[in-house]
ROSE-4610 file (N, C-alpha, C; in Angstrom, 1 decimal, always signed):
// ROSE-4610
residu = [M/M/M/N/N/N/G/G/G/L/L/L/R/R/R/I/I/I/L/L/L/V/V/V/H/H/H/G/G/G/P/P/P/S/S/S/G/G/G/G/G/G/G/G/G/C/C/C/S/S/S/T/T/T/V/V/V/G/G/G/R/R/R/A/A/A/L/L/L/A/A/A/G/G/G/R/R/R/L/L/L/K/K/K/S/S/S/Q/Q/Q/H/H/H/F/F/F/D/D/D/G/G/G/D/D/D/D/D/D/F/F/F/Y/Y/Y/W/W/W/V/V/V/P/P/P/T/T/T/D/D/D/P/P/P/P/P/P/F/F/F/R/R/R/H/H/H/K/K/K/R/R/R/A/A/A/V/V/V/P/P/P/L/L/L/R/R/R/H/H/H/Q/Q/Q/L/L/L/M/M/M/R/R/R/E/E/E/L/L/L/F/F/F/L/L/L/P/P/P/R/R/R/P/P/P/D/D/D/W/W/W/V/V/V/L/L/L/S/S/S/G/G/G/S/S/S/I/I/I/A/A/A/S/S/S/W/W/W/D/D/D/G/G/G/P/P/P/I/I/I/V/V/V/P/P/P/R/R/R/L/L/L/T/T/T/H/H/H/V/V/V/F/F/F/R/R/R/L/L/L/Q/Q/Q/V/V/V/S/S/S/T/T/T/G/G/G/V/V/V/L/L/L/R/R/R/Q/Q/Q/R/R/R/L/L/L/I/I/I/E/E/E/R/R/R/E/E/E/A/A/A/V/V/V/R/R/R/H/H/H/G/G/G/V/V/V/D/D/D/E/E/E/K/K/K/S/S/S/V/V/V/L/L/L/A/A/A/I/I/I/D/D/D/E/E/E/T/T/T/R/R/R/E/E/E/L/L/L/I/I/I/E/E/E/W/W/W/A/A/A/E/E/E/G/G/G/Y/Y/Y/N/N/N/D/D/D/G/G/G/M/M/M/R/R/R/S/S/S/G/G/G/R/R/R/T/T/T/L/L/L/T/T/T/R/R/R/H/H/H/Q/Q/Q/V/V/V/W/W/W/E/E/E/N/N/N/A/A/A/L/L/L/A/A/A/Q/Q/Q/P/P/P/V/V/V/F/F/F/V/V/V/L/L/L/D/D/D/G/G/G/E/E/E/R/R/R/S/S/S/V/V/V/A/A/A/E/E/E/I/I/I/V/V/V/S/S/S/D/D/D/I/I/I/I/I/I/A/A/A/M/M/M/L/L/L/D/D/D/H/H/H]
num = [1/1/1/2/2/2/3/3/3/4/4/4/5/5/5/6/6/6/7/7/7/8/8/8/9/9/9/10/10/10/11/11/11/12/12/12/13/13/13/14/14/14/15/15/15/16/16/16/17/17/17/18/18/18/19/19/19/20/20/20/21/21/21/22/22/22/23/23/23/24/24/24/25/25/25/26/26/26/27/27/27/28/28/28/29/29/29/30/30/30/31/31/31/32/32/32/33/33/33/34/34/34/35/35/35/36/36/36/37/37/37/38/38/38/39/39/39/40/40/40/41/41/41/42/42/42/43/43/43/44/44/44/45/45/45/46/46/46/47/47/47/48/48/48/49/49/49/50/50/50/51/51/51/52/52/52/53/53/53/54/54/54/55/55/55/56/56/56/57/57/57/58/58/58/59/59/59/60/60/60/61/61/61/62/62/62/63/63/63/64/64/64/65/65/65/66/66/66/67/67/67/68/68/68/69/69/69/70/70/70/71/71/71/72/72/72/73/73/73/74/74/74/75/75/75/76/76/76/77/77/77/78/78/78/79/79/79/80/80/80/81/81/81/82/82/82/83/83/83/84/84/84/85/85/85/86/86/86/87/87/87/88/88/88/89/89/89/90/90/90/91/91/91/92/92/92/93/93/93/94/94/94/95/95/95/96/96/96/97/97/97/98/98/98/99/99/99/100/100/100/101/101/101/102/102/102/103/103/103/104/104/104/105/105/105/106/106/106/107/107/107/108/108/108/109/109/109/110/110/110/111/111/111/112/112/112/113/113/113/114/114/114/115/115/115/116/116/116/117/117/117/118/118/118/119/119/119/120/120/120/121/121/121/122/122/122/123/123/123/124/124/124/125/125/125/126/126/126/127/127/127/128/128/128/129/129/129/130/130/130/131/131/131/132/132/132/133/133/133/134/134/134/135/135/135/136/136/136/137/137/137/138/138/138/139/139/139/140/140/140/141/141/141/142/142/142/143/143/143/144/144/144/145/145/145/146/146/146/147/147/147/148/148/148/149/149/149/150/150/150/151/151/151/152/152/152/153/153/153/154/154/154/155/155/155/156/156/156/157/157/157/158/158/158/159/159/159/160/160/160/161/161/161/162/162/162/163/163/163/164/164/164/165/165/165/166/166/166/167/167/167/168/168/168/169/169/169/170/170/170/171/171/171/172/172/172/173/173/173/174/174/174/175/175/175/176/176/176/177/177/177/178/178/178/179/179/179/180/180/180]
x = [+16.3/+16.3/+15.9/+16.8/+16.6/+16.1/+15.3/+14.8/+13.7/+13.0/+11.9/+10.6/+9.8/+8.5/+7.5/+6.8/+6.1/+4.6/+3.8/+2.4/+1.9/+1.1/+0.4/-1.1/-1.7/-3.1/-3.8/-5.1/-6.0/-7.4/-8.2/-9.6/-9.8/-10.9/-11.3/-11.5/-10.8/-10.9/-9.7/-8.9/-7.8/-6.6/-6.5/-5.4/-4.3/-4.6/-3.6/-3.1/-3.9/-3.5/-2.7/-3.1/-2.5/-1.1/-1.0/+0.3/+1.2/+0.6/+1.4/+2.0/+1.2/+1.8/+2.9/+2.7/+3.7/+4.9/+4.8/+5.9/+6.7/+6.0/+6.7/+7.5/+6.9/+7.6/+8.9/+8.8/+10.0/+11.0/+10.6/+11.6/+12.1/+11.5/+11.8/+11.5/+10.3/+9.9/+8.6/+7.9/+6.6/+5.5/+4.4/+3.2/+2.2/+1.6/+0.4/-0.7/-1.9/-3.0/-3.8/-4.1/-4.8/-6.2/-6.8/-8.1/-8.0/-6.9/-6.7/-6.6/-6.3/-6.3/-7.6/-8.1/-9.3/-10.6/-10.7/-11.9/-11.6/-12.6/-12.6/-12.9/-12.2/-12.5/-13.9/-14.7/-16.1/-16.4/-17.4/-17.9/-19.4/-19.9/-19.1/-18.2/-17.2/-16.3/-16.8/-16.0/-16.3/-17.6/-17.8/-19.0/-18.8/-17.7/-17.4/-16.0/-16.0/-14.7/-14.0/-12.7/-11.9/-11.7/-11.7/-11.4/-10.0/-9.8/-8.6/-7.4/-7.6/-6.4/-6.0/-7.0/-6.7/-6.0/-6.4/-5.6/-4.2/-4.0/-2.6/-1.8/-2.4/-1.7/-1.3/-2.2/-1.9/-0.8/-0.8/+0.2/+1.6/+1.6/+2.8/+3.4/+2.5/+2.9/+3.4/+2.7/+3.0/+4.1/+4.2/+5.1/+5.7/+5.1/+5.6/+7.0/+7.5/+8.9/+9.9/+9.5/+10.4/+11.1/+12.3/+13.0/+12.4/+11.7/+11.1/+9.8/+8.9/+7.6/+6.8/+5.8/+4.9/+3.5/+2.8/+1.4/+0.5/-0.6/-1.5/-2.8/-3.5/-4.8/-4.9/-6.1/-6.3/-6.2/-5.3/-5.1/-5.2/-5.6/-5.6/-6.4/-7.5/-8.4/-7.9/-6.9/-6.5/-5.0/-4.2/-2.8/-1.9/-2.3/-1.5/+0.0/+0.4/+1.8/+2.4/+1.6/+2.1/+2.9/+2.4/+3.0/+4.5/+4.9/+6.3/+7.2/+6.7/+7.6/+7.7/+6.8/+6.7/+8.0/+8.5/+9.6/+9.0/+8.0/+7.5/+6.0/+5.2/+3.8/+3.5/+2.8/+2.3/+0.8/+0.2/-1.2/-1.5/-2.4/-2.9/-4.1/-4.0/-5.2/-5.8/-7.2/-7.9/-9.2/-9.7/-10.9/-12.1/-13.2/-14.4/-14.9/-14.9/-15.3/-14.5/-13.2/-12.3/-12.5/-12.7/-13.0/-14.3/-15.3/-16.6/-16.4/-15.7/-15.5/-14.7/-13.6/-12.8/-13.6/-14.4/-15.2/-16.2/-16.8/-17.8/-17.1/-15.9/-15.2/-14.8/-14.2/-13.8/-14.9/-16.0/-17.2/-17.8/-17.8/-18.4/-17.6/-16.3/-15.4/-15.7/-15.8/-16.0/-17.3/-18.3/-19.6/-19.9/-19.0/-19.2/-20.3/-20.5/-21.6/-21.0/-21.8/-21.4/-21.5/-20.9/-20.8/-22.2/-23.1/-24.5/-25.2/-25.1/-25.8/-25.3/-24.0/-23.4/-24.1/-24.5/-25.2/-26.6/-27.1/-28.3/-28.1/-26.9/-26.5/-26.4/-27.3/-27.4/-26.0/-25.3/-24.0/-23.0/-23.0/-22.2/-22.6/-23.9/-24.4/-24.0/-24.1/-23.8/-22.3/-21.5/-20.0/-19.6/-20.2/-19.9/-20.3/-21.5/-22.0/-21.1/-20.7/-19.8/-18.4/-17.8/-16.5/-16.6/-17.7/-17.8/-17.7/-17.9/-17.8/-16.4/-15.4/-14.0/-13.5/-13.5/-12.9/-13.6/-14.9/-15.6/-15.8/-15.5/-15.6/-17.0/-18.0/-19.4/-20.0/-19.2/-19.7/-18.8/-19.2/-18.3/-17.3/-16.3/-15.3/-14.2/-13.7/-12.5/-12.8/-12.1/-12.2/-10.8/-10.7/-9.5/-9.1/-10.1/-9.8/-9.3/-9.9/-9.4/-8.0/-7.7/-6.4/-5.4/-5.7/-4.8/-4.5/-5.5/-5.3/-4.4/-4.6/-3.8/-2.3/-2.2/-0.8/-0.1/-0.8/-0.1/+0.5/+0.0/+0.5/+1.7/+2.0/+3.1/+4.4/+5.4/+6.8/+7.4/+6.9/+7.5/+7.1/+7.9/+7.6/+6.3/+5.5/+4.2/+4.3/+4.0/+4.0/+2.7/+2.1/+0.8/+1.1/+0.5/+0.8/-0.5/-0.4/-1.6/-1.9/-3.0/-3.4/-4.1/-4.2/-4.8/-3.8/-2.5/-1.5/-1.4/-0.6/-0.4/+0.3/+0.1/+0.7/+2.2/+2.7/+4.2/+4.7/+4.0/+4.5/+4.5/+3.5/+3.4/+4.5/+4.7/+5.8/+7.2/+7.4/+8.7/+8.8/+7.8/+7.9/+8.2/+7.6/+7.9/+9.4/+9.8/+11.2/+12.2/+11.9/+12.7/+12.7/+11.6/+11.5/+12.2/+12.2/+13.0/+14.5/+14.9/+16.3/+16.9/+16.1/+16.6/+16.6]
y = [-0.4/-1.8/-2.4/-2.8/-3.3/-4.8/-5.1/-6.5/-6.9/-6.0/-6.4/-6.1/-7.2/-7.1/-7.6/-6.7/-6.9/-6.8/-7.7/-7.6/-7.3/-6.3/-6.0/-6.3/-7.3/-7.6/-7.8/-8.0/-8.2/-7.9/-7.5/-7.2/-5.8/-5.7/-4.3/-3.5/-2.3/-1.4/-1.7/-2.7/-3.1/-2.2/-1.2/-0.3/-0.8/-1.7/-2.3/-1.2/-0.5/+0.6/+1.7/+2.1/+3.1/+2.7/+1.5/+0.9/+0.7/+0.2/-0.1/+1.2/+2.3/+3.6/+4.1/+4.0/+4.5/+3.6/+2.3/+1.4/+1.8/+1.9/+2.2/+3.6/+4.5/+5.8/+5.6/+4.8/+4.5/+3.8/+2.9/+2.1/+2.8/+4.0/+4.7/+3.8/+3.2/+2.2/+2.8/+2.0/+2.4/+1.5/+2.2/+1.5/+1.3/+0.1/-0.2/-0.8/-0.5/-1.0/-1.9/-3.1/-4.1/-3.7/-2.8/-2.3/-1.6/-0.9/-0.2/-1.2/-2.4/-3.5/-4.3/-4.5/-5.3/-4.6/-3.3/-2.6/-1.7/-1.7/-0.8/+0.6/+1.6/+3.0/+3.4/+3.7/+4.2/+5.3/+6.1/+7.1/+6.9/+6.4/+6.1/+4.9/+4.8/+3.7/+2.3/+1.3/-0.1/-0.7/-0.5/-1.0/-2.2/-2.2/-3.3/-3.9/-5.2/-5.9/-6.0/-5.9/-6.1/-7.6/-8.1/-9.6/-9.9/-11.1/-11.5/-11.3/-11.8/-11.7/-10.2/-9.3/-7.9/-7.3/-7.8/-7.4/-7.8/-9.0/-9.5/-8.8/-8.5/-7.8/-6.4/-5.7/-4.3/-4.4/-5.4/-5.5/-5.8/-6.7/-6.9/-5.7/-4.9/-3.7/-2.6/-2.5/-1.4/-1.6/-2.9/-3.0/-4.4/-5.5/-6.8/-7.0/-6.6/-6.9/-6.0/-5.0/-4.1/-4.8/-4.4/-5.1/-4.9/-3.8/-3.7/-2.9/-3.2/-2.5/-3.0/-2.3/-2.7/-2.7/-3.8/-4.0/-4.2/-3.5/-3.6/-4.2/-5.0/-5.5/-7.0/-7.5/-8.9/-9.4/-10.3/-10.9/-12.4/-13.0/-14.4/-15.2/-14.6/-15.3/-15.1/-14.3/-14.0/-13.7/-14.4/-14.0/-14.3/-15.3/-15.6/-15.3/-14.3/-14.1/-13.3/-12.9/-12.1/-12.9/-14.0/-14.8/-15.1/-15.6/-15.9/-14.8/-13.6/-12.4/-11.8/-12.2/-11.7/-12.2/-11.3/-11.7/-11.8/-11.0/-11.0/-10.7/-11.3/-11.1/-10.7/-9.6/-9.2/-9.1/-9.7/-9.6/-8.8/-7.8/-7.0/-7.6/-7.9/-8.4/-7.3/-7.2/-6.1/-6.7/-6.2/-6.7/-6.2/-6.9/-6.5/-5.1/-4.8/-3.5/-2.3/-2.5/-1.5/-1.4/-2.6/-2.5/-1.7/-2.0/-1.3/+0.2/+0.6/+2.1/+2.7/+2.0/+2.6/+2.7/+1.8/+1.8/+2.9/+3.1/+4.2/+5.5/+5.7/+7.0/+7.2/+6.1/+6.2/+6.6/+5.9/+6.1/+7.4/+7.9/+9.2/+10.3/+10.2/+11.1/+11.0/+9.7/+9.5/+10.1/+10.0/+10.4/+11.9/+12.5/+13.8/+14.0/+13.0/+13.1/+12.8/+13.0/+12.6/+11.1/+10.6/+9.2/+8.6/+9.3/+8.7/+8.6/+9.6/+9.7/+8.6/+8.3/+7.4/+6.0/+5.6/+4.3/+4.2/+5.4/+5.4/+5.1/+5.0/+4.7/+3.2/+2.7/+1.2/+0.6/+1.1/+0.5/+0.5/+1.5/+1.6/+0.5/+0.4/-0.6/-2.0/-2.2/-3.5/-3.8/-2.8/-3.0/-3.3/-2.6/-2.8/-4.2/-4.6/-5.9/-7.0/-6.8/-7.7/-7.8/-6.6/-6.6/-7.2/-7.0/-7.6/-9.1/-9.8/-11.2/-11.7/-10.8/-11.3/-12.2/-11.8/-12.5/-13.8/-13.9/-15.1/-16.0/-15.6/-16.4/-16.8/-16.0/-16.4/-15.8/-15.5/-15.0/-15.5/-15.2/-15.6/-14.5/-14.8/-13.9/-13.8/-12.6/-12.4/-12.7/-13.7/-14.0/-14.3/-14.2/-14.6/-16.1/-16.9/-18.4/-18.6/-17.9/-18.0/-17.5/-16.4/-15.8/-16.7/-17.3/-18.3/-19.5/-20.0/-21.2/-20.8/-19.6/-19.1/-18.9/-18.3/-18.0/-19.3/-20.3/-21.6/-22.3/-21.9/-22.5/-21.7/-20.5/-19.7/-20.2/-19.9/-20.2/-19.1/-17.9/-16.7/-16.6/-15.9/-15.7/-14.8/-15.2/-14.5/-14.0/-12.8/-12.2/-11.6/-11.8/-11.3/-10.2/-9.0/-7.8/-7.3/-6.7/-6.0/-4.8/-4.8/-3.7/-2.6/-2.7/-1.7/-0.7/-1.0/-0.1/+1.0/+2.0/+3.2/+2.7/+3.5/+3.2/+3.2/+4.2/+4.4/+3.1/+2.6/+1.5/+0.2/+0.1/-1.1/-1.1/+0.1/+0.2/+0.0/+0.5/+0.2/-1.2/-1.9/-3.4/-4.1/-3.7/-4.4/-4.1/-2.9/-2.6/-3.4/-3.6/-4.4/-5.9/-6.4/-7.7/-7.9/-6.9/-7.0/-7.0/-6.4/-6.3/-7.6/-8.6/-9.8/-10.9]
z = [-12.0/-11.9/-13.3/-14.0/-15.4/-15.3/-16.3/-16.5/-15.5/-14.9/-14.0/-14.8/-14.8/-15.4/-14.4/-13.8/-12.5/-12.8/-12.2/-12.1/-10.7/-10.6/-9.3/-9.5/-8.8/-9.1/-7.8/-7.9/-6.7/-7.1/-6.0/-6.3/-6.9/-7.5/-8.0/-6.7/-6.8/-5.6/-4.6/-5.0/-4.1/-4.1/-5.0/-5.1/-6.1/-6.9/-7.8/-8.8/-9.4/-10.3/-9.6/-8.5/-7.7/-7.3/-6.8/-6.4/-7.6/-8.7/-9.9/-10.5/-10.5/-11.0/-10.1/-8.8/-7.8/-7.9/-8.0/-8.1/-9.4/-10.5/-11.8/-11.6/-10.9/-10.7/-9.9/-8.8/-8.0/-8.7/-9.6/-10.4/-11.7/-11.9/-13.2/-14.4/-14.3/-15.3/-15.9/-16.7/-17.3/-16.7/-16.5/-15.9/-17.0/-17.0/-17.9/-17.1/-17.4/-16.6/-17.5/-17.0/-17.7/-18.2/-17.5/-18.0/-19.3/-19.6/-20.8/-22.0/-21.8/-22.8/-22.8/-21.7/-21.5/-22.1/-21.9/-22.3/-23.5/-24.4/-25.5/-25.0/-25.4/-24.8/-25.3/-24.3/-24.5/-23.6/-23.8/-22.9/-22.8/-21.6/-20.4/-20.6/-19.7/-19.8/-19.4/-19.7/-19.2/-19.7/-21.0/-21.6/-22.5/-23.2/-24.2/-24.0/-23.8/-23.7/-25.1/-25.0/-26.2/-26.4/-27.5/-27.8/-27.3/-26.7/-26.1/-27.1/-28.4/-29.3/-29.5/-29.5/-29.7/-28.4/-27.2/-26.0/-26.1/-26.5/-26.6/-27.7/-28.8/-29.9/-29.4/-28.7/-28.2/-27.2/-26.3/-25.3/-26.0/-27.0/-27.7/-28.4/-28.9/-29.6/-28.7/-27.5/-26.6/-25.5/-25.0/-23.9/-23.7/-24.1/-23.7/-24.0/-25.2/-25.6/-24.8/-24.1/-23.4/-22.2/-21.8/-20.8/-19.4/-19.2/-17.8/-17.9/-17.0/-17.0/-15.7/-15.4/-14.3/-14.9/-14.7/-15.2/-14.0/-13.9/-12.8/-13.4/-12.6/-12.9/-13.0/-13.1/-13.2/-14.6/-14.8/-16.2/-16.2/-15.0/-14.9/-15.9/-16.4/-17.4/-18.8/-19.0/-20.4/-20.5/-19.7/-19.5/-20.7/-21.5/-22.8/-22.8/-23.6/-23.7/-22.6/-21.6/-20.5/-19.5/-19.0/-18.0/-18.2/-19.4/-19.6/-19.5/-19.6/-19.5/-18.1/-17.2/-15.8/-15.0/-14.2/-13.3/-11.8/-11.5/-10.1/-10.2/-9.3/-9.1/-7.7/-7.5/-6.2/-6.2/-5.2/-5.0/-3.8/-3.9/-2.8/-2.2/-0.9/-0.2/+0.6/+0.4/+1.1/+1.6/+2.7/+3.3/+2.5/+2.5/+1.8/+2.1/+3.4/+3.9/+3.3/+3.2/+2.6/+1.1/+0.5/-1.0/-1.2/-0.5/-0.6/-0.5/+0.5/+0.8/-0.3/-0.8/-1.8/-3.1/-3.4/-4.7/-4.6/-3.4/-3.3/-3.5/-2.9/-3.0/-4.5/-5.1/-6.5/-7.5/-7.3/-8.2/-8.0/-6.7/-6.5/-7.2/-7.2/-8.0/-9.5/-9.9/-11.4/-11.9/-11.0/-11.4/-11.0/-10.2/-9.8/-8.8/-7.9/-6.9/-5.6/-4.5/-3.2/-3.0/-1.9/-1.7/-1.4/-0.9/-0.7/-2.0/-2.8/-4.1/-5.1/-5.0/-5.9/-5.8/-4.6/-4.5/-5.2/-5.6/-6.3/-7.8/-8.2/-9.6/-9.8/-10.6/-10.8/-11.1/-12.0/-12.4/-11.2/-10.4/-9.2/-8.2/-7.9/-7.0/-7.4/-8.7/-9.3/-9.2/-9.5/-9.4/-7.9/-7.0/-5.6/-5.1/-5.5/-5.2/-5.8/-7.0/-7.7/-6.9/-6.6/-6.0/-4.6/-3.9/-2.5/-2.5/-3.6/-3.7/-3.9/-4.1/-4.4/-3.3/-2.0/-1.0/-0.6/-0.7/-0.4/-1.6/-2.8/-4.0/-4.3/-3.9/-4.1/-5.4/-6.4/-7.6/-8.8/-10.0/-11.1/-11.4/-12.2/-12.5/-11.5/-11.3/-10.5/-9.0/-8.5/-7.0/-6.5/-5.2/-4.5/-4.8/-4.7/-5.0/-6.4/-7.4/-8.8/-8.9/-8.2/-8.3/-7.6/-6.5/-5.8/-6.7/-7.4/-8.3/-9.4/-10.0/-11.1/-10.6/-9.4/-8.9/-8.6/-8.2/-7.9/-9.1/-10.3/-11.5/-12.1/-11.5/-12.0/-11.6/-12.4/-12.1/-11.3/-11.5/-10.9/-9.4/-8.6/-7.2/-7.1/-6.2/-5.9/-4.5/-4.3/-2.9/-2.6/-1.5/-1.0/+0.0/-0.3/+0.5/+1.1/+2.2/+2.9/+2.1/+1.3/+0.5/+1.2/+2.5/+3.3/+3.9/+3.7/+4.1/+3.1/+3.5/+2.5/+1.3/+0.2/-1.1/-0.9/-0.2/+0.1/+0.8/+1.8/+2.5/+1.6/+0.8/-0.1/-1.1/-1.7/-2.7/-2.0/-0.8/-0.1/+0.1/+0.5/+0.7/-0.6/-1.7/-2.9/-3.3/-3.2/-3.5/-2.7/-1.4/-0.6/-1.0/-1.4/-1.9/-3.2/-4.0/-5.3/-5.1/-4.0/-3.8/-3.3/-2.9/-2.3/-3.3]
């Protein structure tokens, strides 16, 4: 499918990166993750934000001019040159309980500990508490309300999908929507 430039976004732990990678594979396209542009690579990761102009520059150099790609992640607060190139936007909607469990599982793997032990790690507890505020909008930063306001200003079609379904089902739904 030539000429598709797709964004898959939603809450942290919502499956956006996983769905984005799978979708790019099905479309025989390339996948890029917003976190790779947002964060300066560090060990441990996610410590230093990259300046917005540098994010845009990297994106222009790596993929924005290409005819097709899939981008995953939240870009609403720094979308700049990205939005004019998008053809479709998909938001994954996931309940707070599922977000919490997915983040616990993901962070346990990342830290090499079991799910109970991962909650003793301050940064993991803080991440989970922050992510739990997405649906109710009771925190700063990325929230459902902010995403909806951002989406309402877009010219591109925006589709909301049940992010609790399997990755294969979500990708099949997206492919079907692209065919129409």
